C-alpha positions in Angstrom: 0.0 0.0 0.0 1.4 3.4 -1.0 2.0 6.2 1.4 -1.1 8.1 0.2 -3.4 5.1 0.0 -5.9 4.4 2.8 -7.2 1.0 3.8 -10.7 0.2 2.5 -13.5 1.6 4.5 -15.9 -0.6 6.5 -18.6 0.1 3.8 -16.3 -0.9 1.0 -15.2 -4.2 2.7 -18.9 -5.1 3.5 -19.9 -4.4 -0.1 -17.0 -6.5 -1.4 -18.0 -9.4 0.9 -21.6 -9.3 -0.3 -20.5 -9.1 -3.9 -18.2 -12.1 -3.5 -20.8 -14.0 -1.7 -23.5 -13.4 -4.4 -21.0 -14.3 -7.1 -21.0 -17.9 -5.9 -24.8 -18.4 -6.1 -25.9 -20.9 -8.8 -29.5 -20.8 -7.6 -31.4 -18.4 -5.4 -29.9 -18.5 -1.9 -31.8 -20.2 1.0 -32.9 -18.7 4.3 -29.6 -19.5 6.1 -27.5 -17.7 3.5 -29.8 -14.7 3.4 -29.8 -14.6 7.2 -26.0 -14.5 7.2 -26.0 -11.6 4.8 -28.6 -9.7 6.8 -26.5 -10.1 9.9 -23.4 -8.9 8.2 -25.2 -5.8 6.8 -26.8 -5.3 10.3 -23.3 -5.3 11.9 -22.1 -2.9 9.3 -24.9 -0.5 9.9 -24.5 -0.8 13.7 -20.8 0.1 13.5 -21.7 3.2 11.4 -24.2 4.2 14.0 -21.5 3.8 16.7 -19.2 6.0 14.7 -21.9 8.6 14.5 -22.6 8.3 18.2 -18.9 8.9 19.0 -18.9 12.0 16.7 -21.8 13.5 18.6 -21.0 12.4 22.2 -17.5 11.0 22.3 -16.9 7.5 23.5 -19.0 7.8 26.7 -22.0 5.8 27.9 -25.1 7.9 27.6 -27.5 6.4 30.1 -28.2 3.5 32.4 -26.3 2.3 35.5 -22.9 3.2 33.8 -24.0 6.6 32.5 -21.0 8.9 32.1 -18.4 6.1 31.9 -15.7 6.9 29.4 -15.7 3.9 27.0 -14.1 2.9 23.8 -14.6 3.9 20.1 -13.9 0.3 19.0 -15.0 -2.8 20.9 -12.8 -5.9 21.2 -15.8 -8.0 20.6 -19.6 -7.7 20.1 -21.9 -4.7 19.5 -20.5 -1.3 20.6 -23.5 0.9 19.9 -25.9 -0.5 22.6 -23.1 -0.2 25.2 -22.6 3.5 24.3 -26.3 4.1 24.2 -26.7 2.5 27.6 -29.3 -0.1 26.5 -26.9 -3.0 26.5 -28.3 -6.0 28.5 -30.8 -3.6 30.2 -32.7 -6.7 31.4 -30.0 -7.0 34.1 -30.1 -3.4 35.3 -32.6 -4.0 38.2 -30.5 -7.0 39.4 -27.2 -5.0 39.3 -28.9 -2.2 41.3 -30.2 -4.7 43.9 -26.8 -6.4 44.2 -25.0 -3.1 44.4 -27.0 -2.2 47.5 -26.2 -5.6 49.1 -22.8 -4.6 50.7 -20.6 -6.1 48.0 -16.9 -5.8 48.5 -15.8 -7.8 45.4 -16.8 -8.5 41.8 -15.4 -11.3 39.7 -16.0 -10.7 36.0 -15.1 -13.7 33.9 -15.1 -12.8 30.2 -14.5 -9.1 30.8 -13.7 -8.1 27.2 -12.7 -4.4 27.2 -14.2 -3.9 30.6 -17.8 -2.7 30.2 -18.9 -4.5 33.4 -15.6 -4.5 35.2 -15.1 -0.8 35.0 -18.8 0.0 35.1 -19.3 -1.9 38.4 -16.1 -0.4 39.9 -17.6 3.0 39.3 -21.1 1.9 40.4 -19.9 0.3 43.7 -17.1 2.5 45.0 -16.1 0.1 47.8 -15.7 -3.0 45.6 -12.6 -4.6 44.3 -13.1 -5.9 40.8 -11.2 -8.9 39.4 -11.5 -8.9 35.6 -10.5 -12.0 33.6 -10.3 -12.9 30.0 -8.3 -15.3 27.8 -7.8 -12.6 25.1 -4.6 -10.5 25.7 -6.0 -7.6 23.7 -9.1 -7.5 25.8 -7.1 -7.5 29.0 -5.0 -4.6 27.7 -8.1 -2.7 26.7 -9.8 -3.3 30.1 -6.7 -2.1 32.0 -6.6 1.0 29.9 -10.3 1.6 30.4 -9.9 1.3 34.2 -7.1 3.9 34.1 -9.1 6.3 32.0 -12.0 6.1 34.4 -9.9 6.5 37.6 -10.5 3.0 39.0 -7.3 1.2 38.1 -6.4 0.7 41.7 -9.6 -1.4 42.3 -9.7 -3.3 38.9 -7.2 -6.2 38.9 -6.8 -7.7 35.5 -5.9 -11.3 35.0 -6.0 -14.2 32.4 -7.8 -17.5 32.5 -10.0 -18.1 35.6 -10.3 -21.7 36.8 -13.1 -23.2 39.0 -10.8 -23.5 42.0 -9.9 -19.8 41.9 -13.2 -18.9 43.5 -11.8 -20.4 46.8 -9.5 -17.4 47.2 -12.7 -15.2 47.7 -14.5 -17.5 50.2 -14.7 -14.8 52.9 -15.8 -12.0 50.7 -19.3 -10.6 49.7 -18.9 -11.4 46.0 -20.9 -10.8 42.8 -19.7 -13.2 40.0 -20.4 -12.2 36.4 -19.7 -14.8 33.7 -20.0 -14.2 29.9 -17.7 -16.9 28.5 -19.3 -18.1 25.2 -20.2 -21.5 26.6 -17.2 -21.9 29.0 -19.6 -21.1 31.9 -20.2 -24.8 31.8 -16.5 -25.4 32.7 -15.9 -22.5 35.1 -19.0 -22.8 37.3 -18.6 -26.2 39.1 -19.7 -26.0 42.7 -18.2 -29.5 43.5 -14.8 -28.0 42.7 -15.6 -24.5 44.1 -17.5 -24.8 47.4 -17.1 -21.0 47.9 -19.6 -20.5 45.1 -22.4 -21.5 47.5 -22.2 -18.1 49.2 -21.7 -15.9 46.1 -24.2 -14.0 44.0 -24.0 -14.8 40.3 -25.2 -13.4 37.0 -24.4 -15.9 34.2 -25.1 -15.6 30.5 -25.9 -19.0 29.1 -24.9 -20.0 25.6 -27.0 -22.9 24.4 -25.9 -22.1 20.9 -22.4 -23.3 21.8 -23.1 -25.7 24.7 -26.6 -27.3 24.3 -28.1 -28.0 27.7 -25.8 -25.7 29.6 -28.6 -23.7 31.3 -30.3 -26.8 32.6 -27.0 -28.1 33.9 -26.2 -24.9 35.7 -29.7 -24.8 37.3 -29.3 -28.3 38.5 -25.8 -27.5 40.0 -26.9 -24.4 41.8 -30.5 -25.2 42.8 -29.5 -26.7 46.2 -27.7 -23.5 47.3 -29.3 -20.6 45.3 -32.6 -19.0 44.4 -32.5 -18.8 40.6 -34.2 -16.4 38.2 -34.0 -17.0 34.4 -33.9 -13.6 32.6 -34.7 -13.7 28.9 -33.4 -11.1 26.4 -36.0 -8.6 25.3 -36.4 -5.9 22.8 -35.2 -2.5 24.1 -37.2 0.7 24.4 -34.9 3.4 25.6 -34.6 7.2 25.1 -32.8 8.0 21.9 -30.6 11.1 21.4 -32.1 13.6 18.9 -29.9 12.7 16.0 -30.9 9.0 16.3 -34.6 10.0 16.7 -34.4 11.6 13.3 -33.3 8.4 11.7 -35.6 5.6 10.5 -37.0 2.9 12.8 -34.6 0.3 11.4 -31.6 2.3 12.6 -33.2 2.8 16.0 -33.7 -1.0 16.2 -30.1 -1.7 15.1 -28.9 0.8 17.7 -30.0 -1.5 20.4 -29.3 -4.8 18.6 -26.7 -6.9 20.6 -25.6 -9.2 17.7 -26.8 -12.4 19.4 -26.8 -15.5 17.2 -29.7 -16.9 19.3 -31.4 -16.3 22.7 -28.8 -16.3 25.5 -30.8 -16.2 28.7 -29.1 -15.2 31.9 -29.3 -17.0 35.3 -29.4 -14.6 38.2 -28.6 -16.6 41.3 -28.8 -15.5 44.9 -27.6 -17.6 47.8 -30.4 -19.1 49.9 -28.6 -18.4 53.2 
């Protein structure tokens, strides 16, 4: 690439992908193929909306429990726009608020990515120490940087892979465990290897799409020690900034779309004693 040449834009790359995909069709594509193209175009539009958001507001969360948190202009994974808008996983907001009032002194965030929950909860619960873990080195670097930019780096401890036995180091703490590990929740949350889990509050995203039956297995494991609520993903209805209100309904829908391949219900688990 020459000195004056710029890399292709997101729009150009998306158009090329669609063109190449269509070039291989010998017959009209089926539903699965059309769905994949629709998802790709939806992610493209979502990223454009996030760029527009940053141009208007900067990389800062607009509303919700993490309102005002300085964030990122580019996510290490997943949908950026709903996080900036503050609608991301809004189904969990009431539970986060309730747990935050419960005298927590520690949060363990497994699958922290760039730190939306790790840093957000550190800001939300000023007395809590947050242990943020991920297996992606780029995510850990981004999380540490986000903690620094939000002034909570002294309370956000970043680390790599988290094993089931690692919960035992927190046995005497008032802990909230958050797990979003793309199916690895099945491996990480094993009460028979982690007795300390019996006294911990948990919010776990379950990924049946990667591990069929994982939700039922986790319910069976934790039913003896926890009261369990299953929280299903819902469509979001949140206040929109004026520039987004002026756009079409499809853009407003895509602004809150979280890019899920399939339903990923959460288990919110509270110790019985």
